[in-house]
N, C-alpha and C positions, 0 to 999 in steps of 0.2 A: 877414347883411350884414357883421357884424363879421369873420367868418371870411374873406370875400372880400377885405376891406380888408387883412387881415393877409398875404394871399398876393400882393398887388400887388407889393411889393418883390421877391419871389422871381421872379415872371414878368418883371419889368423887368430883373432881373439876368441871367436866362437869355437874354432877347432881346439885351441888351447884349453878353453873352459871345459869342453866335452872330454878332453883327454884327462884333465885333472879329476873330473867327476868319475870317469871310468876307473882310474887308479884307486880313488877312495872307496868306491863300491866293491872293487876286487878285494881290497884289504879287509873291509868290513865283512865281506862274505866269508873270508877265511876264518875270522874269529867269531862268526855267527851273530854279529850285531848289526849288520847293515840292512838297507832296504831290501836287498835281494833275498835275505833270509825271511823277510816278512811277506814279500809278494810272490817269490818264485818257488819257495819250498812249501809244499803242501804236506799235510799229515793226516793220519787216521787214528782214531781212538777206539779201542775194543776192550771188552771185559773178559778176563780168563777165569775159569772156575775149576776148582779141584775138590774132590770129595773122597773121604776115606772112611771105611767102616772099621770100627775097633771094638774089641771086647771091653766091657765096662770093668773098671779097676777098683772102685770104692763102693761100699755099702753103708747107707746112713740109716740110723735107727733113732727113735725118740721114745723115752720111757717116762712115765709119770707115777710118782708115789703120792699117797693121800693119807691124811689123818683127820679124825673127827672126834671132838670132845666138847663138853659144856664149858670147859675152861680154855680160853684162847691161848694162854701160855703153854698149857699142856699139849694142845693140838700142834702148835708150832714146834715145840720140843720133840714131839714124837715124829713129825714128818721130817725134821732135820736129821734125826737118828736113822730113819729109813733111807733117806737120801745118801747119808754117809756110808751105810752098809751096802747100798746098791753100787756106789762108786768104787768102794773097796773090792767088791766082787768083780766089777768090770776091769779094774786094774790087775787083779789076780788072773783074770782071763787073758790079759795081754794088751788091753787098750791103753795107749799112752796118754799122759796128761793133756797133751796138745789136742787130742782127739775126743776130749770130754768137755762139755760146756753146759753149765746150768742155764737153761733157757728162761725159766720164769718161776717166781714164787707167788702163789696166789692164796690170799686169805679172805674169807668171807663168812658171814653169819647167816645161817638158814632163817628164813621167815616162815613160821609154821602157821598154816591157816586154821581158824576155829570160827564157830558160829555163835552169834548172840541174837536172840529173837529173830532167827531166820536170815540174818545178815552176816556176811563173811568178813572176818577181821584177821589180823596177823599179830603174832607175838614172836619174840626172839627165841631162836632155837640154838642148836649146837654150832660151834665154830668148825669150819672146814679149812684145812690148809693143804696145799699141794705144791710139789716141786717137779719140774720137768727137766730132763737131761737129754741133750743131743749127743749122739754117739757116732763116731766115724770108724768103720772097720776097714782096714787096709788089706787084710788077708781075706779076700772074699770067699776062699774055700771054707772058712769057718762060719759062714752066714747061718747055717742051720744050727750049729752049736750055740751061737750067740742068741738066736731066736729061742732055743730051749731054755737058756739061762734066764732070759727076760720073762718068758712065759711062766716059769716056775718061781720067780722071785716075788717079793711083796710089792708088785706094781698094780696100780688100778687101771692103767691104760698103757698100751704100747703101739708103736707104728714102725713098720719096716719089714724087710729091708727095701730101701730105695737105691737103685744102682745108678752110678754115674762114672764118667771119666775122671781121671786125676788131673785137675786144672794146673797142678804144679809141674806138669810135664811139658817143657817149653819147646821141644824140638819140632819146628814146623818147616825145616829146610826143604824136605822132600815134597811137602804139600805146596809150598810156595813155588818151587821149581815146576811142579806139574801145572799150577795155575798160569805161570808165565808161558810155558810151552803151549798151553791151550790158547792163550791170547795171541801168541805169535802165529799159530796155525790159522786162527781166524783172520788176522791181519793179512797174511800171505794170500789167503783165498779171496778176500775182498779186493786187495790190491791187484791181483791177477785179473779180476773181472774188469778193472779199469785200465788194463794194459800197462800196469806199473808194478813196482816191487816195494815191499816194506823194507825200509832202511833202518838206520840206527834208532835207538830208543830216546825219546825226548823227555818222557816223564813216566813215573810209576806211582800209583796210589793203592795202598793196601786197604781192602774193605774189611768189614766186620766178619768175625768168625761165627758160624752157625752150627748148632748141634741138635740132633733129635735122637731119642732113645727108643729102643725096643726092649720090653721087659717080659720075656717068656718065663712062666712059672709052672712047675709040674708038682703033682702030688697034693694039691689042695691048699698049699700056702701056709697059714700061720698057726696051725694047731700046735699043741704042746710037744708033739713029736718032731717038729721042725720042718717036716716035709722035704721034698726035693727042690731046693731053690736054685734057679738058674739066673746068672747075672745078665744075660742078654748082651746086646751090643749097642753102640751109638754111632751115628753118622756125624763126622766132623767135616765142615767145608770152609773154604776160604776163597776170596776173590781178589784179583788184581786188575785195576784199570790202567792200561798201558797205552801210551801215545807213541806211534812210530812215524818217522819221516817217510814220505813217499818219494820214490825216485824212478 
């Protein structure tokens, strides 16, 4: 009997300690910081994908003017005047200053081959100067007209149109919502297979945006007549990696 009495304080102490621990864990669980949130709350991480097809909105062109002369200064002066005329024509067409960019100025001297006693040698020839201009067309319905203008102007080379989406269009709300719904659907399906349910969101990480373009072109493309140019469309996609609690 005496032995039992001596052990009573020990049992009371153990019970008291366990009671305090239970209270602390309960409080920690409510704020999501305790051991229970580490050991008892499981989670599932899935990736949601959303894809949207959209008609291209911009057309990009590149045009190069060239000049050739025995005098370097004359070649540079002539190509500068050609570039200024081209840019003036583009502005008159309706291209804004922000959509015109001088890409490169290239100056080099030709090396003309000749033969002496059956051996090939080289001598200095004329100077060549060229200037390239990048052009962004925002009204893609005028693509054929701009192609005509460039083809008939004093350009030595031209490229375009290359169609793309307007990257300055930032509204992705609908695409993000679709990606989240896709992630939630996956989480629900997988959780159901484990006899559980997907609960509240613990974290969301947005992935990189991806795009791919389709460029249909009718009528033969780049002739002086402009052809029947079609802007085609691009696929834009985004991903969300979402972690859900399981309950």
